[in-house]
C-alpha positions as CSV (number, residue, x, y, z in Angstrom):
1,M,58.1,44.4,36.7
2,T,55.0,42.1,36.3
3,D,54.2,39.1,38.3
4,V,55.0,36.9,35.3
5,D,58.5,38.5,35.1
6,D,59.0,38.1,38.9
7,L,58.1,34.4,38.6
8,G,60.0,33.8,35.4
9,R,63.3,34.8,37.0
10,L,63.0,31.9,39.4
11,R,63.5,29.3,36.6
12,G,66.7,27.4,37.2
13,R,67.3,29.4,40.4
14,R,67.5,28.2,44.0
15,V,64.5,29.0,46.2
16,L,64.5,28.4,49.9
17,V,61.2,27.5,51.6
18,A,61.4,28.4,55.3
19,G,59.2,26.1,57.3
20,A,58.2,22.5,56.5
21,G,54.7,22.7,57.9
22,V,51.4,22.7,55.9
23,S,52.0,26.0,54.1
24,G,55.7,25.2,53.4
25,R,54.9,21.8,51.9
26,A,52.0,23.3,49.9
27,V,54.3,25.7,47.9
28,T,57.1,23.3,47.0
29,G,55.1,21.7,44.0
30,P,54.1,25.1,42.5
31,L,57.7,26.4,42.8
32,A,58.9,23.3,41.0
33,D,56.2,24.0,38.3
34,L,57.9,27.4,37.9
35,G,61.2,25.7,37.3
36,A,62.8,26.6,40.6
37,E,65.3,24.4,42.5
38,V,63.5,24.1,45.8
39,T,65.2,23.6,49.2
40,V,63.2,23.4,52.4
41,T,64.6,24.4,55.8
42,D,63.3,23.9,59.3
43,S,64.6,23.5,62.8
44,R,62.6,20.3,63.4
45,P,64.2,17.1,62.0
46,E,60.9,15.3,61.8
47,S,59.5,18.0,59.6
48,L,62.5,17.9,57.3
49,A,62.2,14.2,57.1
50,R,58.7,14.5,55.7
51,S,59.9,16.9,53.0
52,A,62.8,14.6,52.2
53,A,60.4,11.7,51.8
54,D,58.6,13.8,49.2
55,G,61.8,14.1,47.2
56,V,62.5,17.7,48.2
57,A,66.0,18.9,49.1
58,T,66.3,19.9,52.7
59,I,68.8,21.7,55.0
60,P,68.5,22.5,58.7
61,V,68.1,26.1,59.8
62,E,71.2,25.7,62.0
63,H,73.4,24.9,59.0
64,L,72.3,28.0,57.1
65,L,72.9,30.2,60.1
66,A,76.4,28.6,60.6
67,D,77.2,29.3,56.9
68,R,75.4,32.5,56.0
69,G,77.2,32.7,52.7
70,E,74.9,30.0,51.4
71,I,71.8,32.1,52.1
72,A,73.0,34.6,49.5
73,E,72.9,31.9,46.9
74,F,69.1,31.8,46.9
75,A,67.0,33.9,44.6
76,L,64.1,34.0,47.0
77,V,63.0,32.9,50.4
78,V,59.3,31.8,50.8
79,T,58.5,31.9,54.5
80,S,55.8,30.2,56.4
81,P,53.6,32.7,58.4
82,G,54.9,31.6,61.7
83,F,58.4,33.1,61.2
84,R,58.7,36.5,62.8
85,P,60.4,39.3,60.8
86,D,63.3,39.3,63.3
87,A,63.8,35.5,63.1
88,P,67.6,35.0,62.6
89,L,67.1,33.1,59.3
90,L,65.0,35.9,57.7
91,A,67.3,38.6,59.1
92,A,70.2,36.8,57.5
93,A,68.3,36.6,54.2
94,A,67.4,40.3,54.3
95,G,70.9,41.2,55.1
96,A,72.1,39.3,52.1
97,G,69.6,41.1,49.9
98,V,67.4,38.1,49.2
99,P,63.7,38.9,48.7
100,I,61.3,37.4,51.3
101,W,57.8,36.5,50.3
102,G,55.1,34.8,52.4
103,D,53.3,31.7,51.0
104,I,50.2,34.0,50.4
105,E,52.4,36.5,48.5
106,L,53.7,33.7,46.3
107,T,50.2,32.4,45.8
108,W,48.8,35.8,44.8
109,R,51.6,36.4,42.3
110,I,51.0,32.9,40.8
111,D,47.3,33.6,40.5
112,R,47.8,37.1,39.0
113,A,50.2,35.5,36.5
114,E,47.5,33.0,35.6
115,I,49.9,30.0,36.0
116,Y,46.8,27.9,36.9
117,G,44.3,29.5,34.6
118,P,42.5,32.9,34.7
119,A,42.9,34.8,38.0
120,R,40.4,34.1,40.7
121,R,38.4,36.6,42.7
122,W,39.7,36.9,46.3
123,L,37.3,37.7,49.1
124,V,39.5,38.1,52.2
125,V,38.4,37.9,55.8
126,T,40.6,39.0,58.8
127,G,40.1,40.3,62.3
128,T,41.1,39.2,65.8
129,N,38.0,37.0,66.2
130,G,35.3,35.5,64.1
131,K,37.5,34.9,61.0
132,T,36.8,31.2,60.6
133,T,33.1,31.5,61.2
134,T,32.8,34.4,58.8
135,T,34.8,32.6,56.1
136,S,32.7,29.4,56.4
137,M,29.5,31.5,56.2
138,L,30.9,33.2,53.1
139,E,31.7,29.9,51.5
140,A,28.2,28.6,52.3
141,I,26.6,31.7,50.7
142,L,28.8,31.4,47.5
143,V,27.9,27.8,47.1
144,A,24.2,28.5,47.6
145,A,24.6,31.0,44.8
146,G,25.9,28.3,42.5
147,I,29.4,29.8,42.4
148,P,32.4,27.4,42.4
149,A,34.0,28.5,45.6
150,A,36.4,27.3,48.3
151,A,37.1,28.5,51.9
152,C,40.9,28.5,52.2
153,G,43.9,30.1,53.9
154,N,44.1,30.2,57.7
155,I,40.9,28.1,57.8
156,G,42.9,25.0,56.7
157,L,43.1,24.5,53.0
158,P,46.2,26.3,51.6
159,V,45.2,29.0,49.1
160,I,47.7,27.5,46.6
161,D,46.0,24.2,46.8
162,A,42.6,25.9,46.1
163,L,44.1,27.3,42.9
164,R,45.1,23.8,41.8
165,T,41.8,22.1,42.7
166,T,39.7,20.2,40.2
167,P,37.0,21.1,39.3
168,R,38.2,24.7,39.1
169,V,37.3,27.2,41.8
170,E,36.3,30.7,40.6
171,V,36.0,32.6,43.9
172,L,38.2,32.2,47.0
173,A,36.9,32.9,50.5
174,V,40.3,33.5,52.1
175,E,40.8,33.7,55.8
176,L,44.1,35.5,56.5
177,S,45.9,35.9,59.8
178,S,47.9,39.0,60.7
179,F,51.1,36.9,60.1
180,Q,50.0,36.0,56.6
181,L,49.0,39.6,55.8
182,F,52.3,40.9,57.0
183,W,54.2,38.7,54.6
184,A,51.8,39.5,51.6
185,P,52.2,43.2,50.8
186,S,51.0,42.8,47.1
187,V,47.6,41.2,47.8
188,R,44.7,43.4,46.6
189,P,41.5,41.4,47.1
190,D,38.3,42.1,45.2
191,A,36.8,42.6,48.6
192,G,38.3,42.4,52.1
193,A,36.9,42.6,55.6
194,V,38.4,43.6,58.9
195,L,35.9,42.3,61.5
196,N,37.4,43.6,64.7
197,I,40.7,44.4,66.3
198,A,41.8,43.6,69.8
199,E,45.1,42.8,71.5
200,D,46.6,39.6,70.1
201,H,50.0,38.5,68.8
202,L,51.6,41.7,70.1
203,D,54.9,39.8,70.8
204,W,55.1,38.8,67.1
205,H,54.3,42.2,65.7
206,G,56.3,44.2,68.2
207,G,53.2,46.0,69.5
208,M,49.7,47.0,68.7
209,Q,50.4,49.3,65.8
210,G,52.3,46.6,63.9
211,Y,49.3,44.3,64.4
212,I,46.8,46.9,63.2
213,D,49.0,47.7,60.1
214,A,49.0,44.1,59.1
215,K,45.3,43.7,59.4
216,A,44.7,46.9,57.4
217,R,46.3,45.2,54.3
218,A,42.9,43.3,53.9
219,L,41.4,46.7,52.9
220,T,43.6,47.5,50.0
221,G,41.4,46.1,47.2
222,R,38.3,47.4,45.4
223,V,35.8,47.0,48.4
224,A,36.7,47.4,52.0
225,V,34.3,46.0,54.7
226,V,34.7,47.0,58.3
227,G,32.9,46.3,61.6
228,L,31.5,49.7,62.8
229,D,30.8,48.5,66.3
230,D,34.6,48.0,66.8
231,P,36.4,51.3,67.2
232,E,39.7,50.3,65.6
233,A,38.1,48.5,62.6
234,A,35.8,51.5,62.1
235,R,38.9,53.8,62.2
236,L,40.5,51.7,59.5
237,G,37.4,52.0,57.4
238,R,37.5,55.8,57.6
239,A,41.2,55.7,56.5
240,S,40.6,53.2,53.7
241,A,41.6,54.0,50.1
242,A,39.3,51.4,48.6
243,E,37.0,52.4,45.8
244,V,34.0,51.4,48.0
245,T,34.0,51.2,51.8
246,V,31.1,49.3,53.5
247,G,30.4,49.1,57.2
248,F,28.3,46.6,59.2
249,R,26.7,47.1,62.6
250,L,24.3,45.3,65.0
251,G,22.0,48.4,64.9
252,E,20.0,49.9,62.1
253,P,22.2,50.6,59.1
254,E,22.7,53.9,57.4
255,H,23.3,54.3,53.7
256,G,26.4,52.3,52.7
257,E,26.0,49.9,55.6
258,F,24.7,46.5,56.6
259,G,22.8,46.1,59.8
260,I,19.7,44.7,61.5
261,V,16.2,46.1,61.1
262,A,13.1,44.5,62.7
263,G,14.9,41.2,63.3
264,A,16.4,40.8,59.8
265,L,19.8,41.4,58.2
266,V,19.5,44.3,55.8
267,D,21.8,45.6,53.0
268,R,21.8,49.4,52.5
269,A,25.2,49.4,50.7
270,F,24.5,47.5,47.4
271,A,20.8,48.3,47.4
272,D,18.5,51.1,48.7
273,V,17.1,48.6,51.3
274,E,17.4,44.9,50.8
275,V,16.2,42.4,53.4
276,L,18.6,39.4,53.4
277,A,17.9,36.9,56.1
278,P,16.1,36.6,59.5
279,A,18.5,37.2,62.4
280,A,16.8,34.4,64.4
281,G,18.1,31.7,62.1
282,I,21.8,32.6,62.3
283,T,24.2,30.1,63.9
284,P,26.1,30.6,66.1
285,P,23.4,32.6,67.9
286,G,24.2,35.8,69.7
287,E,25.8,39.1,68.8
288,A,29.1,37.6,67.6
289,G,27.3,35.3,65.2
290,L,25.2,38.1,63.8
291,L,28.2,40.3,63.2
292,D,30.0,37.5,61.4
293,A,26.9,36.9,59.2
294,L,26.7,40.6,58.3
295,A,30.3,40.6,57.3
296,A,29.9,37.5,55.2
297,A,26.8,38.9,53.6
298,A,28.6,42.2,52.8
299,L,31.5,40.3,51.1
300,A,29.1,38.1,49.1
301,R,27.0,41.1,48.0
302,A,30.2,42.9,46.9
303,A,30.8,39.9,44.7
304,G,27.3,40.3,43.2
305,V,25.5,37.5,45.1
306,A,21.7,37.7,45.1
307,P,19.8,38.2,48.4
308,E,18.2,34.8,48.1
309,A,21.5,33.1,48.1
310,V,22.6,35.0,51.2
311,A,19.5,33.8,53.0
312,D,20.0,30.2,51.8
313,G,23.7,30.1,52.6
314,L,23.2,31.5,56.2
315,A,20.3,29.1,56.8
316,G,22.4,26.1,55.9
317,H,25.5,27.2,57.8
318,R,26.5,25.4,61.0
319,V,29.2,26.4,63.5
320,G,32.3,24.4,63.6
321,P,33.7,22.6,66.7
322,H,35.4,24.4,69.6
323,R,33.4,27.6,69.0
324,G,31.0,27.6,71.9
325,A,29.8,24.0,71.4
326,V,27.9,22.4,74.3
327,V,29.7,19.1,74.7
328,E,27.5,17.8,77.5
329,E,25.2,18.6,80.4
330,V,25.9,16.8,83.7
331,D,23.7,17.2,86.7
332,E,22.1,20.4,85.3
333,V,25.6,21.9,84.6
334,R,26.3,22.8,81.0
335,Y,29.8,22.2,79.7
336,V,30.8,24.5,76.8
337,D,33.9,24.1,74.6
338,D,35.1,27.4,73.2
339,S,38.7,26.4,72.9
340,K,39.0,28.6,69.7
341,A,38.7,31.6,72.1
342,T,42.5,32.1,72.0
343,N,42.5,35.7,73.2
344,P,40.5,37.8,75.7
345,H,38.3,39.5,73.0
346,A,37.2,36.1,71.7
347,A,36.6,34.7,75.2
348,R,34.4,37.7,76.0
349,S,31.6,36.7,73.6
350,S,31.5,33.2,74.9
351,L,31.4,34.1,78.5
352,L,28.8,36.8,78.2
353,A,26.4,34.3,76.6
354,H,25.9,32.7,80.1
355,S,24.5,34.3,83.3
356,R,26.5,32.2,85.7
357,I,29.9,30.6,84.8
358,V,32.8,28.6,86.0
359,W,35.6,29.8,83.8
360,V,38.3,27.4,82.6
361,A,41.1,29.6,81.3
362,G,44.8,29.9,80.6
363,G,47.6,29.3,78.2
364,L,49.8,31.7,76.2
365,L,48.5,35.3,76.4
366,K,51.0,36.5,73.7
367,G,51.1,39.9,75.4
368,A,47.4,40.5,75.6
369,R,45.8,42.0,78.7
370,V,42.9,40.3,80.6
371,E,42.1,43.2,83.0
372,E,39.1,44.5,81.0
373,L,37.7,41.0,80.4
374,V,37.9,40.1,84.1
375,I,36.2,43.4,85.1
376,E,33.3,42.7,82.7
377,I,32.6,39.1,83.6
378,A,33.3,39.3,87.3
379,P,29.6,39.5,88.3
380,R,28.9,36.3,86.4
381,L,31.8,34.2,87.9
382,A,31.0,31.3,90.2
383,G,34.6,30.3,90.1
384,A,37.7,30.0,87.9
385,V,40.0,27.2,87.1
386,L,43.4,28.2,85.6
387,I,45.9,26.2,83.6
388,G,48.9,26.9,81.4
389,E,51.9,29.2,81.3
390,D,50.1,32.5,81.9
391,A,47.7,31.2,84.5
392,G,49.4,33.5,87.1
393,V,48.6,36.6,85.0
394,I,44.9,35.8,85.0
395,A,45.0,34.9,88.7
396,E,46.5,38.4,89.4
397,A,43.7,40.1,87.4
398,L,41.1,38.0,89.3
399,A,42.7,39.0,92.6
400,R,42.4,42.7,91.8
401,H,38.9,42.8,90.2
402,A,37.1,39.7,91.5
403,P,38.7,38.9,94.9
404,E,35.7,37.0,96.2
405,V,35.7,34.5,93.3
406,P,37.1,31.1,94.3
407,V,40.1,30.3,92.0
408,V,41.8,26.9,91.4
409,R,45.2,26.9,89.7
410,V,46.2,23.5,88.3
411,E,49.9,23.4,87.4
412,T,52.7,21.0,87.0
413,G,55.7,20.9,89.3
414,D,57.9,22.6,86.7
415,D,55.7,25.7,86.7
416,A,54.6,25.8,90.4
417,G,55.2,28.9,92.4
418,V,53.2,31.9,93.7
419,T,53.0,34.8,91.2
420,P,53.4,38.2,92.8
421,G,50.0,39.8,93.4
422,E,48.1,36.6,93.2
423,Q,45.5,35.7,95.8
424,T,46.9,33.9,98.8
425,Q,43.6,32.0,98.9
426,V,44.1,30.4,95.5
427,D,43.6,26.7,95.7
428,R,46.7,25.3,94.1
429,V,46.8,21.8,92.6
430,V,50.4,20.9,91.8
431,L,50.9,17.8,89.6
432,P,54.2,16.1,88.7
433,G,56.2,17.9,86.0
434,S,55.8,15.0,83.6
435,T,52.0,15.1,83.8
436,P,50.5,15.0,80.2
437,A,48.3,18.0,79.1
438,D,45.2,15.7,78.9
439,A,45.6,14.7,82.5
440,V,46.0,18.4,83.6
441,M,42.8,19.2,81.8
442,A,41.0,16.2,83.5
443,V,41.9,17.6,86.9
444,A,40.9,21.1,85.8
445,V,37.4,19.9,84.7
446,D,37.0,17.9,87.9
447,R,37.7,21.0,90.0
448,A,35.4,23.1,87.8
449,S,32.6,20.6,88.3
450,R,33.0,21.0,92.1
451,L,32.6,24.8,91.8
452,A,29.5,24.6,89.6
453,E,25.9,24.4,90.8
454,A,22.8,23.5,88.9
455,G,22.1,26.1,86.2
456,T,25.8,27.1,85.9
457,A,27.9,26.8,82.8
458,V,31.4,25.5,82.9
459,V,33.0,27.3,80.0
460,L,36.4,26.5,78.4
461,A,37.1,30.0,77.0
462,P,40.9,30.1,77.6
463,A,41.6,33.7,76.4
464,A,45.0,32.4,75.4
465,A,46.8,30.2,72.9
466,S,47.1,26.5,73.4
467,L,50.7,25.7,72.3
468,D,52.3,25.8,75.7
469,M,50.5,22.6,76.6
470,F,48.5,21.2,73.6
471,D,49.2,20.5,69.9
472,S,46.4,22.9,68.9
473,Y,43.2,24.6,70.1
474,G,41.4,21.5,68.7
475,H,43.5,19.2,70.9
476,R,42.7,21.4,73.9
477,G,38.9,21.3,73.1
478,R,38.9,17.5,72.6
479,S,40.8,17.1,75.9
480,F,38.1,19.2,77.6
481,A,35.3,17.1,76.1
482,A,37.0,13.8,77.1
483,A,37.4,15.1,80.6
484,V,33.7,16.0,80.8
485,A,32.8,12.6,79.5
486,G,34.8,11.1,82.4
487,L,32.8,12.9,85.1
488,P,30.5,10.8,87.2
489,G,26.7,11.2,86.7
490,R,27.0,11.9,83.0
491,S,23.4,12.3,81.7
492,R,23.5,13.3,78.1
493,G,25.5,12.6,74.9
494,R,28.0,15.0,73.5
495,A,27.3,17.5,70.7
496,Q,29.4,19.1,68.0
497,T,32.5,17.0,68.5
498,D,35.3,16.7,65.9
499,P,35.0,14.0,63.2
500,P,37.5,11.1,63.6
501,G,41.0,12.1,62.6
502,T,40.5,15.9,62.9
503,P,43.9,17.4,63.8
């Protein structure tokens, strides 16, 4: 059955959209364009109220679970990526024989069916870390080449909205998370990249293999691009069934690879030897930034972009907020916001960029281990300040592998308590249970400043997700910057902060 047939059968049929967040709201209009009768469900009354205000029918998740016969009346469930496969709502739909698509799956089918004009070229970016930077680099390169392009997907703009943009977009630089890829089995991008793979979202995927399998779906198109310096990504490249598989590495590339020679990014995959751009001009600087640039260049070259446009795009690219941004320097101590480092692998790059650090960490580890990270950064640690739900897990790792490092744990009364195996010498700061997250961060930054000496960097690289305390990693980063601004002796202005109104 073709995509047109699959979509045509939705006309006059009921379709349930699971999740009234950004991705859920984005698909209601296109579903209505297809003639479907759309109903949105969510467990949050305020989210349903927004959909109802838009004129969309709504029903609470609890009502559907209480009357499971109604679920069988839907022709399709379109799920937001946050819903796990074992979520009761989706389990009930599957049990009733109702197909379940993710918002990306629906968008892919709509694009292939040419509902909004000729199908676009999809260039997909995934990986544990570096997705957003690589995607924004790719967009910059495509724009420099004069190609109507948009960065979309997990980076912020829903892909379905990019399809409906005026003027028309021809090439999509699509950042996809493992959640989105799991729910999008039909996607076959023109080119797709897996940057790296480290432990993350293991609770959602039920283990490491499920996470890897989801990421591998980015490599099912014509060109597969993989990070050769990452063992798991390189393994996926060797197993890829793509027509063309391209690797990228920090060292000198072999035939079929991108790499670095004599201080320049070089393409040996789509040319014999093509010098693309100077490595010294890449932002963010450092190994992680270079790897992201190589991946973006590989995807762009797979799409036929000229070397000159690669150079121009990378030269004009600037790193976004909360990705290693220096927010201020106070009394010769540099304060760095890498709130986007939501897992240990991401935190590693940020922490290794500084010779002496006070580490501000903690949040939701999502099943990821911190042992290897702590072992590697231990010689650089001047101290650690821990916050959030899994602070105790990080404290245990520090006790085992860096017992001489002073540790401060800032917690609220609701979460207070000694974790088994944690250092007895941990300096515990217990705040009232009702203390707002911003106030917890202010105390954490104050204690970090007391541990820091001149020449030290205080680095917010949480190695964990933010949603146990904050609305988002952006909120966490802004909270850190505000706390730094409140320190006495402030000597310099902030850098790379969010524009007003950024969520």
